[in-house]
C-alpha positions, 0 to 999 in steps of 0.5 A: 716602074719604081714602087712609091716608097722608092721615090726621092723627095724631089720626084715625089713632089713633082708627081704630086704637083703633076697630079699623078701621085696622091699624098695619101697613097704615098704616105700609105705606101711609106707606112706599109714599108715601115710595117715590113721593115721596122721589125728588122731595123728599129729606126723609129721612136714614135710613128705618128701614123694617124696624124700623117694620114690626116695631114696627107688627106688635107694635102690631097684636097689642096692638090686637087684644088690647085693649092700647093703649100710649097715645094714639099707638098705631100712629101713624107719626112721624119725627124731625128729625135733631137728636133722639137715638134709641137706637142710631141715628146723629144726623148733624145735617146735618153732616159725619161728624166731627160724628156721634154715636150715642146710647145713649138716646132723647131725652126727647121721643122716649121719650115718643112711643114710650111713647105707642105711636108708630111711629118711621119714621126721621130727617129732614133738618136743615140743618147744625147746625140753622142757616141753611146750606141742605140739599138737601131740596126743597119738595113743592109745587115742587121748584125752591123751598126748603122752608125750614129748619132743619127742612127734612125734617120740613116736607117729609115731613109736606107730602108725606104721607109721615108724619102727625107729625114732631118739629122744633126752632126757635131762630129760625124753624125750625119755623114758617117751613118749615111755612108754606112747605110748607103744613102746621101748625107749632107750638112751645110756650113756651120750656122747656115741653118738655124738650130733653134729647137734642136737639142744642143751638144756643142753650140760651136759645132752643132749642124743641122743636116739631111738624109736623102736619096739624091743630091737634088733632095739635099739642095731642095731641103737646103733651099727651104731651111737656110736663112736667118731666124729670129729665134737663133741669133747665131744663124748666118745672114749670108744669103742662101745660094741658087742651090737647085738652079746649079744642078740643071747642067753641072760641069765636070768639077775640079776636085782636090784629092786628099791622098793623105786621108785616103791612105788612112783608110783600109787598103780595100777602101783606098783601092775602091776610092782609087777606082772611083777617082779613075771613073770620075777622071775618065768622065771629065773631072779635073783631079788635083792632088792636094796637101793638107795644111800643117794645122790640119792635125790640130783641128781634131784635138782642138775641136774635141776640147771645144766639144767637151767643154760645150757639152758640159755647159749644155748638160750642166742643169741635167747633169747636176741632178742626174750625173749617175744616170748618164750613159758612159761615153757622154758622161766621160765627155762631160767630165772631161769638159768640166776639167778644162780651164777657161784659158785652155778652152779659149786657146782651143777655140782660137786654134780650131778657127785658125786651122779651119780658115787655113783648110777653107783656103785650100777648099776655096781653090776647088769645087770640092775636096775629096776624102773618105767618109769612112775608113771601112764599111760599117763595123759588125756589132751594135756596141759602137757607132764606128769611127767619125775621124774622117768627118770630124776635122771638116765638121770642126772647121764648119765647112759644108760636106756631103757623103755619096754612096759609091758601091758595095764591098764583097759582103754587100755593105755600102762604101762612100766618099766625102766631098767638102766645100768652101765655107758658104759655097754649098751651091758649088759643092752641090753642083760638084756632088750632082755631077759625081752622082751622075757618073757613079750612078749608085742606085742599090738598096738593101734587100729587106 
């Protein structure tokens, strides 16, 4: 029987509702797991041990009385330290001059609390959620990066410290660390989830995402987080889909294989993905070779221009007084953005949207497009968070995407694939991902 800290969020919630698992015992098991693994990993900025225990006791009482707050009643969660939690400092991986203490929860945090979740604290982010690395280490091998910018969430879920964590992705900051750490990372369509109360990097590109151990957990989280928010006028009014219902009996999907991207991975990664494709096809998936539109190449360049300009705008007040104190990579990004003219920014936005629409048209003909999440396993050393290039175009297009772990390389580091859906088609994408998950059946964890 699996240890309590090994349970997915969905399974833990089912057991709590059935009366076979106590929220207090589950939180205690997770805290004990943190004590055992955190010295080697360094995933936490703030562990709210006493607060989590108190909330868990309250969830125990409610469960015994048959009162359940929602689908995550009693389930521990954790937050990348770019999400506001009332009364708790948001440090954003940055020096003290950037710290703020919110008076209210971010919308997504409030929604998870309202669903009965038990927040355990804040997890490490790279400075301002960009490329300057953090000190968090990969649970599979501490000499390798966990990726970024959501370093702590990926490492904490991988190390079984917590079953579900919130992250953010502006380029590749959910899917890439999820792939490096052997867990599932998911981000929906841009503006599907409110970003109110979340540190901004680039408003046109910022996505809220989740780290989990199952596709079901991703669907459950999205069902709670998606939808309009008065605090975020940009969030979409497109109705949420039947994210959990479609997982009941997913059919073999039609998958568009992006061979041109697979060819850009290392030969070892390409060979591994080819073996996974044959496995999926043997189980019934319909594989179709897909050519990328000619405009695909412009997504990266146009998106990077948008990113730089909007980062410069988001950081303008702080940067005016602390430019010399900024870490080098975010500083370079801001300086580059400050040099872009308004016509060039508008042209980049137009090119990005046009290319995104053309890519979405390709995606709409399939249940999912398949590409690498990463070109190679997690790099050795903590001086880099790895290459986000396989995630960036789909993020810049605003399309939903999910990374599934697919195996281990000969050195024991995780490998992964990326599935990309059509805009607002998260239900279709999640169904395809759940079917692939059932075929691949990756259930390994780091031996910490």
